[in-house]
MILO-102641 format. One record per residue (C-alpha): residue number from 0; residue in one letter; x, y, z. Coordinates in Angstrom, 2 decimals. Example, Ala and Ser with C-alpha at 12.3 -4.5 7.8 and 13.67 -1.06 7.14 Angstrom:
# residues 2
[0,a,[12.30,-4.50,7.80]]
[1,s,[13.67,-1.06,7.14]]
***
This chain:
# residues 424
[0,m,[-4.31,11.29,-3.82]]
[1,i,[-6.24,11.49,-7.25]]
[2,y,[-7.38,8.73,-8.56]]
[3,a,[-7.39,8.54,-12.76]]
[4,d,[-9.42,6.65,-15.04]]
[5,v,[-7.48,3.71,-16.46]]
[6,h,[-8.42,5.35,-19.94]]
[7,e,[-6.20,8.60,-19.29]]
[8,p,[-2.88,9.37,-21.04]]
[9,s,[0.07,8.10,-19.06]]
[10,a,[2.22,11.53,-19.95]]
[11,i,[-0.41,13.69,-17.59]]
[12,i,[-0.34,10.88,-14.86]]
[13,d,[3.53,10.77,-15.19]]
[14,m,[3.21,14.49,-14.80]]
[15,l,[1.09,14.70,-11.46]]
[16,r,[3.39,11.75,-9.94]]
[17,q,[6.03,14.20,-9.94]]
[18,k,[3.91,16.09,-6.89]]
[19,i,[1.02,13.62,-6.06]]
[20,s,[0.30,10.33,-5.22]]
[21,v,[-2.28,8.85,-8.03]]
[22,k,[-3.95,5.88,-8.04]]
[23,v,[-5.59,4.11,-11.49]]
[24,l,[-8.38,2.88,-11.43]]
[25,r,[-11.87,2.58,-13.20]]
[26,n,[-13.34,5.58,-12.14]]
[27,y,[-17.52,5.61,-11.99]]
[28,a,[-17.28,9.38,-12.65]]
[29,g,[-14.98,11.61,-14.37]]
[30,d,[-11.74,11.14,-15.57]]
[31,y,[-9.87,12.49,-12.13]]
[32,t,[-11.36,12.69,-9.26]]
[33,f,[-10.38,13.56,-5.55]]
[34,n,[-12.21,14.46,-1.89]]
[35,n,[-15.30,16.40,-3.53]]
[36,t,[-13.90,17.20,-6.61]]
[37,a,[-14.45,15.68,-9.94]]
[38,i,[-12.97,16.45,-13.78]]
[39,e,[-13.79,15.10,-17.05]]
[40,r,[-11.19,15.65,-19.48]]
[41,k,[-11.75,15.98,-23.28]]
[42,s,[-9.90,16.71,-26.06]]
[43,l,[-10.94,19.10,-28.55]]
[44,s,[-12.34,16.45,-31.26]]
[45,d,[-13.57,14.40,-28.53]]
[46,f,[-15.70,17.60,-26.95]]
[47,f,[-17.35,18.17,-30.33]]
[48,s,[-18.40,14.83,-31.32]]
[49,s,[-19.31,13.92,-27.32]]
[50,i,[-21.72,17.04,-27.93]]
[51,a,[-22.97,16.37,-31.13]]
[52,s,[-23.54,12.66,-30.04]]
[53,g,[-25.12,13.87,-26.68]]
[54,r,[-22.57,11.45,-24.64]]
[55,l,[-21.29,14.42,-23.05]]
[56,y,[-24.38,15.36,-21.02]]
[57,a,[-25.02,11.93,-19.39]]
[58,q,[-21.05,12.24,-18.63]]
[59,l,[-21.65,15.58,-17.06]]
[60,e,[-24.68,14.01,-14.92]]
[61,t,[-22.49,11.67,-13.64]]
[62,l,[-20.41,14.48,-12.04]]
[63,m,[-22.89,16.36,-10.77]]
[64,k,[-22.84,14.20,-7.82]]
[65,f,[-19.84,15.97,-6.62]]
[66,e,[-19.48,19.51,-4.83]]
[67,k,[-17.37,20.65,-7.35]]
[68,p,[-17.16,19.25,-10.94]]
[69,y,[-15.12,20.30,-13.55]]
[70,l,[-15.02,19.97,-17.50]]
[71,i,[-11.55,20.67,-18.85]]
[72,v,[-11.47,20.71,-22.65]]
[73,e,[-7.72,20.32,-24.02]]
[74,g,[-6.59,21.50,-27.13]]
[75,f,[-6.07,24.70,-29.95]]
[76,f,[-9.00,26.94,-29.56]]
[77,d,[-10.17,27.37,-32.82]]
[78,f,[-13.73,26.96,-33.55]]
[79,s,[-13.35,28.34,-36.79]]
[80,h,[-13.93,25.20,-38.56]]
[81,v,[-17.14,24.04,-36.98]]
[82,n,[-19.82,24.01,-39.06]]
[83,n,[-22.45,25.08,-36.65]]
[84,p,[-20.52,27.40,-34.18]]
[85,n,[-23.86,29.10,-32.49]]
[86,y,[-24.97,25.33,-31.43]]
[87,l,[-21.37,24.96,-30.03]]
[88,y,[-21.75,28.45,-27.81]]
[89,s,[-25.36,27.39,-26.81]]
[90,s,[-23.90,23.76,-25.79]]
[91,l,[-21.23,25.86,-23.61]]
[92,r,[-23.79,27.95,-22.17]]
[93,a,[-26.05,25.61,-21.05]]
[94,i,[-23.05,23.30,-19.60]]
[95,s,[-22.30,25.98,-17.82]]
[96,i,[-25.26,27.93,-16.47]]
[97,d,[-27.67,25.09,-16.40]]
[98,m,[-25.38,22.38,-15.11]]
[99,d,[-23.66,24.64,-12.94]]
[100,m,[-20.25,23.28,-14.59]]
[101,r,[-16.87,24.67,-13.94]]
[102,i,[-15.11,24.59,-17.41]]
[103,l,[-11.24,25.13,-18.57]]
[104,f,[-9.76,25.59,-21.36]]
[105,t,[-6.09,24.38,-21.69]]
[106,k,[-3.77,24.04,-24.94]]
[107,d,[-2.08,20.51,-24.21]]
[108,m,[-1.57,17.81,-22.12]]
[109,s,[0.88,19.81,-19.78]]
[110,d,[-1.29,22.57,-19.50]]
[111,t,[-4.09,20.00,-18.49]]
[112,a,[-1.47,18.40,-15.58]]
[113,y,[-0.75,21.82,-14.53]]
[114,t,[-4.58,22.95,-14.75]]
[115,i,[-5.31,19.57,-12.57]]
[116,k,[-2.45,20.18,-9.84]]
[117,k,[-3.77,23.87,-9.05]]
[118,i,[-7.61,22.47,-8.69]]
[119,y,[-6.34,19.74,-6.24]]
[120,y,[-3.85,22.11,-4.27]]
[121,s,[-6.36,24.69,-3.83]]
[122,q,[-8.12,22.49,-1.02]]
[123,f,[-5.49,22.51,0.83]]
[124,y,[-5.10,26.28,1.64]]
[125,l,[-6.93,29.23,3.06]]
[126,p,[-6.25,32.44,0.88]]
[127,e,[-6.30,34.51,4.21]]
[128,c,[-3.87,33.20,6.29]]
[129,k,[-2.08,31.04,4.00]]
[130,v,[-2.07,28.05,6.39]]
[131,p,[-2.08,24.30,4.82]]
[132,w,[-4.87,22.39,6.01]]
[133,r,[-5.85,18.93,4.82]]
[134,s,[-9.37,18.63,4.98]]
[135,n,[-12.54,21.08,3.70]]
[136,f,[-14.23,21.18,7.31]]
[137,r,[-10.94,23.22,8.93]]
[138,l,[-11.17,25.24,5.47]]
[139,m,[-14.75,26.55,6.37]]
[140,h,[-14.48,26.81,9.97]]
[141,l,[-11.14,27.17,11.21]]
[142,k,[-11.54,30.76,12.29]]
[143,a,[-14.97,30.17,14.16]]
[144,f,[-13.30,26.93,15.46]]
[145,f,[-10.27,28.95,17.55]]
[146,g,[-12.40,31.85,18.02]]
[147,t,[-9.93,34.25,16.50]]
[148,g,[-9.06,35.75,12.75]]
[149,p,[-6.68,34.93,10.40]]
[150,d,[-4.00,37.18,11.15]]
[151,k,[-3.63,36.00,15.07]]
[152,l,[-4.21,32.32,13.93]]
[153,t,[-0.93,32.57,11.34]]
[154,k,[1.12,33.82,14.68]]
[155,l,[-0.67,30.75,16.12]]
[156,f,[0.45,28.47,14.10]]
[157,s,[3.86,29.88,13.18]]
[158,e,[4.63,28.73,17.00]]
[159,f,[2.31,25.44,17.82]]
[160,k,[2.62,24.27,13.94]]
[161,s,[-0.39,22.30,14.23]]
[162,i,[-4.28,22.12,15.32]]
[163,r,[-3.10,19.44,17.89]]
[164,h,[-0.38,21.24,19.41]]
[165,l,[-2.48,24.49,19.28]]
[166,a,[-5.71,22.77,20.40]]
[167,n,[-3.46,20.69,23.21]]
[168,a,[-1.80,24.22,24.35]]
[169,d,[-3.00,26.02,27.44]]
[170,k,[-3.78,29.87,27.86]]
[171,k,[-0.04,31.10,29.35]]
[172,s,[1.60,29.48,26.49]]
[173,m,[-0.54,30.82,23.58]]
[174,a,[-0.74,34.31,25.64]]
[175,k,[3.65,34.25,25.62]]
[176,v,[3.08,34.17,21.60]]
[177,r,[4.14,38.00,20.34]]
[178,g,[1.24,39.75,19.21]]
[179,i,[-1.90,37.56,20.89]]
[180,g,[-1.60,38.41,24.31]]
[181,i,[-4.05,37.14,27.33]]
[182,k,[-7.12,38.47,26.03]]
[183,t,[-6.43,36.78,22.02]]
[184,a,[-5.57,33.29,24.35]]
[185,t,[-8.76,32.96,26.72]]
[186,a,[-10.68,33.69,23.43]]
[187,v,[-8.90,30.54,21.94]]
[188,e,[-9.35,28.52,25.19]]
[189,n,[-12.87,29.56,25.48]]
[190,a,[-13.88,28.72,21.67]]
[191,l,[-11.98,25.10,22.51]]
[192,d,[-13.59,24.30,25.77]]
[193,e,[-17.12,25.14,24.73]]
[194,g,[-17.24,23.86,21.26]]
[195,i,[-17.93,25.68,18.02]]
[196,l,[-20.55,23.68,15.84]]
[197,s,[-23.59,21.86,18.11]]
[198,g,[-26.96,21.46,17.16]]
[199,e,[-28.69,22.71,14.25]]
[200,e,[-25.30,24.36,13.07]]
[201,q,[-23.82,20.75,12.73]]
[202,s,[-24.02,18.97,9.66]]
[203,f,[-24.01,15.08,9.86]]
[204,y,[-22.41,14.30,6.69]]
[205,c,[-19.40,16.76,6.72]]
[206,r,[-16.22,15.33,8.25]]
[207,r,[-15.56,16.51,11.70]]
[208,h,[-12.44,17.77,13.01]]
[209,i,[-11.58,15.15,16.32]]
[210,s,[-11.35,18.17,18.70]]
[211,e,[-14.77,19.37,18.24]]
[212,r,[-15.98,15.76,19.08]]
[213,a,[-14.09,15.64,21.83]]
[214,a,[-16.18,18.75,23.07]]
[215,m,[-19.46,16.92,22.18]]
[216,d,[-21.53,15.20,25.19]]
[217,e,[-21.08,11.67,25.10]]
[218,d,[-24.89,10.76,24.83]]
[219,e,[-25.59,13.30,21.88]]
[220,e,[-22.44,11.81,19.59]]
[221,m,[-24.44,8.41,20.19]]
[222,h,[-27.34,9.56,19.00]]
[223,q,[-25.53,11.32,15.55]]
[224,t,[-23.83,8.31,15.20]]
[225,v,[-26.79,6.26,14.99]]
[226,w,[-28.61,8.91,12.69]]
[227,i,[-25.15,9.02,10.49]]
[228,i,[-25.18,4.90,9.81]]
[229,l,[-28.81,4.84,9.13]]
[230,n,[-28.81,7.57,6.58]]
[231,t,[-26.06,5.80,4.76]]
[232,v,[-27.80,2.70,4.49]]
[233,k,[-30.90,3.80,3.47]]
[234,n,[-28.87,5.86,0.70]]
[235,l,[-26.34,2.68,-0.32]]
[236,k,[-26.18,-1.24,-0.18]]
[237,l,[-22.93,-1.93,1.36]]
[238,g,[-21.77,-4.89,3.24]]
[239,k,[-20.27,-4.59,7.21]]
[240,n,[-17.04,-4.46,6.42]]
[241,r,[-17.63,-1.78,3.51]]
[242,l,[-19.95,0.52,5.13]]
[243,a,[-17.55,0.96,7.97]]
[244,a,[-14.99,1.72,5.67]]
[245,y,[-16.86,4.05,4.01]]
[246,l,[-18.12,5.90,7.14]]
[247,k,[-14.68,5.93,8.03]]
[248,g,[-13.51,7.98,5.03]]
[249,s,[-10.94,5.20,4.13]]
[250,w,[-9.63,5.49,0.61]]
[251,s,[-9.17,1.72,0.06]]
[252,k,[-9.83,0.01,-2.77]]
[253,s,[-13.28,-1.64,-1.06]]
[254,v,[-15.46,2.28,-1.42]]
[255,a,[-12.84,4.05,-3.76]]
[256,n,[-15.98,3.57,-6.75]]
[257,v,[-18.38,4.16,-4.12]]
[258,s,[-20.61,7.57,-4.29]]
[259,p,[-19.10,10.28,-2.05]]
[260,e,[-22.33,12.30,-1.63]]
[261,q,[-24.11,9.78,1.38]]
[262,g,[-22.14,10.26,4.56]]
[263,y,[-18.64,9.44,3.25]]
[264,g,[-16.25,10.21,6.12]]
[265,g,[-19.28,10.84,8.09]]
[266,l,[-17.86,8.89,11.45]]
[267,i,[-14.17,9.77,10.40]]
[268,w,[-13.47,10.59,14.39]]
[269,l,[-14.21,6.82,14.75]]
[270,d,[-12.08,3.60,14.21]]
[271,i,[-13.16,1.11,11.84]]
[272,a,[-14.07,-1.42,14.74]]
[273,t,[-15.94,0.85,17.08]]
[274,i,[-18.07,1.91,13.51]]
[275,e,[-18.59,-2.08,13.17]]
[276,g,[-19.75,-2.11,16.66]]
[277,f,[-22.20,0.60,16.01]]
[278,i,[-23.27,-1.41,13.05]]
[279,e,[-23.84,-4.59,14.84]]
[280,q,[-26.18,-3.18,17.68]]
[281,l,[-28.15,-1.69,14.83]]
[282,e,[-28.98,-4.81,13.38]]
[283,n,[-29.56,-6.79,16.59]]
[284,i,[-32.48,-3.66,17.56]]
[285,g,[-33.75,-4.38,14.47]]
[286,l,[-33.24,-0.76,13.00]]
[287,i,[-30.84,-2.48,9.87]]
[288,r,[-31.12,-5.71,8.28]]
[289,r,[-29.06,-8.26,6.17]]
[290,k,[-30.14,-8.64,2.25]]
[291,i,[-28.55,-11.39,0.59]]
[292,v,[-27.35,-10.51,-2.75]]
[293,a,[-26.96,-13.53,-5.62]]
[294,s,[-23.82,-13.26,-7.57]]
[295,n,[-21.57,-15.19,-9.44]]
[296,p,[-19.63,-17.24,-8.21]]
[297,y,[-20.56,-16.28,-4.77]]
[298,n,[-23.80,-14.05,-3.06]]
[299,y,[-23.02,-11.72,-0.53]]
[300,s,[-24.71,-9.33,1.95]]
[301,v,[-25.41,-6.16,2.06]]
[302,f,[-27.79,-4.05,4.89]]
[303,e,[-30.88,-2.41,4.01]]
[304,i,[-32.83,0.09,6.59]]
[305,t,[-35.90,-1.39,7.80]]
[306,d,[-39.27,0.55,8.75]]
[307,a,[-38.12,0.88,12.66]]
[308,g,[-34.86,2.47,11.56]]
[309,r,[-36.39,4.79,9.21]]
[310,l,[-39.12,5.99,11.36]]
[311,v,[-36.09,6.90,13.95]]
[312,l,[-34.28,8.55,11.04]]
[313,d,[-36.91,10.42,10.07]]
[314,e,[-38.36,11.86,13.65]]
[315,k,[-34.48,11.70,14.47]]
[316,m,[-35.35,9.46,17.50]]
[317,r,[-32.76,8.85,20.47]]
[318,i,[-31.61,4.89,20.43]]
[319,p,[-29.38,4.37,23.39]]
[320,v,[-26.39,2.77,22.37]]
[321,q,[-22.50,2.04,23.67]]
[322,k,[-19.15,2.53,21.98]]
[323,i,[-18.08,-0.93,21.94]]
[324,k,[-14.21,-1.22,21.03]]
[325,k,[-14.11,-4.66,19.31]]
[326,l,[-10.38,-5.94,20.11]]
[327,p,[-8.62,-7.48,16.87]]
[328,t,[-9.27,-11.03,16.82]]
[329,v,[-6.19,-13.44,17.95]]
[330,g,[-5.96,-15.81,15.28]]
[331,h,[-3.69,-19.16,14.20]]
[332,s,[-0.68,-16.74,13.07]]
[333,e,[-0.74,-14.66,16.53]]
[334,n,[-0.70,-17.46,18.56]]
[335,k,[2.11,-19.13,16.82]]
[336,t,[4.17,-15.79,17.05]]
[337,h,[3.15,-16.43,20.78]]
[338,e,[4.69,-19.76,21.08]]
[339,l,[7.64,-18.88,20.01]]
[340,l,[8.05,-15.42,21.87]]
[341,k,[7.33,-17.94,24.99]]
[342,k,[10.05,-19.63,24.08]]
[343,g,[12.48,-16.68,24.19]]
[344,m,[12.94,-16.04,21.11]]
[345,e,[13.74,-12.46,19.77]]
[346,t,[11.22,-10.11,17.36]]
[347,a,[14.05,-11.11,14.52]]
[348,e,[14.64,-15.08,15.16]]
[349,i,[10.82,-15.05,15.17]]
[350,a,[10.42,-13.03,11.88]]
[351,k,[13.22,-15.31,10.03]]
[352,e,[11.55,-18.60,11.65]]
[353,r,[8.38,-17.42,10.09]]
[354,s,[9.73,-15.98,6.95]]
[355,l,[7.20,-13.18,7.78]]
[356,a,[8.79,-9.25,7.87]]
[357,e,[9.79,-8.14,11.11]]
[358,s,[6.74,-5.54,11.15]]
[359,t,[4.15,-8.26,10.62]]
[360,i,[5.33,-9.55,13.72]]
[361,y,[4.75,-6.27,15.63]]
[362,s,[1.55,-6.56,14.10]]
[363,h,[0.90,-10.15,15.95]]
[364,y,[2.25,-8.39,19.69]]
[365,a,[-0.22,-5.81,18.97]]
[366,t,[-3.04,-7.48,18.65]]
[367,l,[-1.65,-9.92,21.53]]
[368,i,[-1.46,-7.05,23.63]]
[369,a,[-4.67,-5.29,23.38]]
[370,n,[-6.38,-9.19,23.90]]
[371,g,[-4.38,-9.31,27.46]]
[372,k,[-2.23,-12.45,25.94]]
[373,i,[1.07,-10.50,26.63]]
[374,s,[2.49,-7.51,28.41]]
[375,s,[3.75,-4.38,25.96]]
[376,l,[6.80,-4.39,28.43]]
[377,e,[7.71,-7.75,26.86]]
[378,v,[8.01,-6.72,23.53]]
[379,i,[9.29,-3.36,23.95]]
[380,s,[11.48,-1.01,26.85]]
[381,a,[9.69,0.43,29.66]]
[382,d,[11.26,3.62,28.10]]
[383,v,[9.48,3.65,24.84]]
[384,e,[6.35,2.68,26.86]]
[385,r,[6.59,5.27,28.93]]
[386,r,[7.20,8.18,26.78]]
[387,v,[4.54,7.34,24.59]]
[388,r,[1.87,6.74,27.45]]
[389,e,[3.30,10.20,28.95]]
[390,e,[2.63,11.89,25.06]]
[391,s,[-0.74,10.45,24.66]]
[392,s,[-1.61,11.83,27.78]]
[393,k,[-1.81,15.43,26.24]]
[394,f,[-3.97,14.49,23.53]]
[395,r,[-8.15,15.19,24.35]]
[396,v,[-9.24,12.18,22.46]]
[397,f,[-6.83,9.18,22.46]]
[398,p,[-4.46,9.47,19.99]]
[399,s,[-3.33,7.18,16.88]]
[400,a,[0.09,5.77,15.82]]
[401,k,[1.18,8.73,13.18]]
[402,e,[-0.11,11.30,15.76]]
[403,i,[2.29,9.95,18.28]]
[404,k,[5.20,9.42,15.83]]
[405,e,[5.11,13.42,14.63]]
[406,f,[6.11,14.04,18.79]]
[407,l,[8.26,11.06,19.22]]
[408,p,[10.49,10.82,15.82]]
[409,d,[12.76,8.05,17.49]]
[410,i,[10.30,5.81,18.00]]
[411,s,[9.47,3.02,15.53]]
[412,y,[5.47,2.71,14.30]]
[413,e,[5.84,-0.64,15.77]]
[414,e,[6.93,-0.09,18.92]]
[415,i,[4.20,2.93,19.26]]
[416,r,[1.31,0.50,18.15]]
[417,c,[2.43,-1.72,20.79]]
[418,a,[2.64,1.20,23.17]]
[419,l,[-0.67,2.39,22.58]]
[420,a,[-2.78,-1.16,22.68]]
[421,g,[-1.23,-1.53,26.08]]
[422,i,[-2.56,1.48,27.49]]
[423,r,[-5.92,1.65,25.65]]
***
């Protein structure tokens, strides 16, 4: 997903949308942002005028909050009409060297769109083995994580297709892959069992792959979860729901314009309900507290860190917390669906009676199942429940519906969610 500023030309956005999902909103930094990258686009005339006015430097300072800032100058590269070319060249040197800014020149909007696509796609590929990935964490740590080099990784992924498949494969299965053998298979298995990133080698704030988290001692995971939340609350002022979504790495509108530099996605391996459970525990023991912010028309609350919380964070004190899974709330709408189900009505009939989509009715089922109001077998077949249960047991960490769907494409997302609600 690329986030494009509302003032950007529709021609560029339309060209990007041919290959990439683009959401148009008011960006707080840059004209185009995604993950840890921000891009400021300037037409040649705007580039000259913003240098002369000093506006450019303020805009680029905001871009520097991102790990990979880019400045794209769009237009014909003829500086001969510039009154003071030496001033221009010195400005370019200052931007490039002093601000460590990547400066790219494009000839027109089409070239700009192509350049943005190239920057966007570059984050998904590891040049050595040409295997696509979905996060910078995998790009940086893949070889160490699996205990083998890119050539053998390519062979393994040609067979197992995905990280999760490979992580759940046994040594004998890996050894059967041509060019691997028992020695490499043993090295991969040992690397997975031991956990590659631990102690000082870990960064609290990077996105961790779920399999790595599974290898971590549970107590250590709880302590680090506390520190990650405290660090984020220390630097950002967010309410509970937005804070949980931010720590999860959500792409929702509620956190789209929040700085990505303060722990965004730091608890990506947890679901939002569980993160909210941790936040409530830290509030209850006095490490964070609510602060009322006056606003029009309504006031709202945000969290701030207390002195006790600062001490815990600075001294890396170990605070006992529990992983509490908050159940989804059964509200009026779910109860209404429950009443109709008890009358013997089918899903399609309930949806028609309530003027709701069948997917919404299934979401009610999942909530009712999670709260013990009904059994999953009341709304899905025993065969579906059995297949989802068998597939979920192959995962080291409890899977999402999307992960199960990859292996059971003939079962709907709605049925999978209901089955998982019953299994959990």
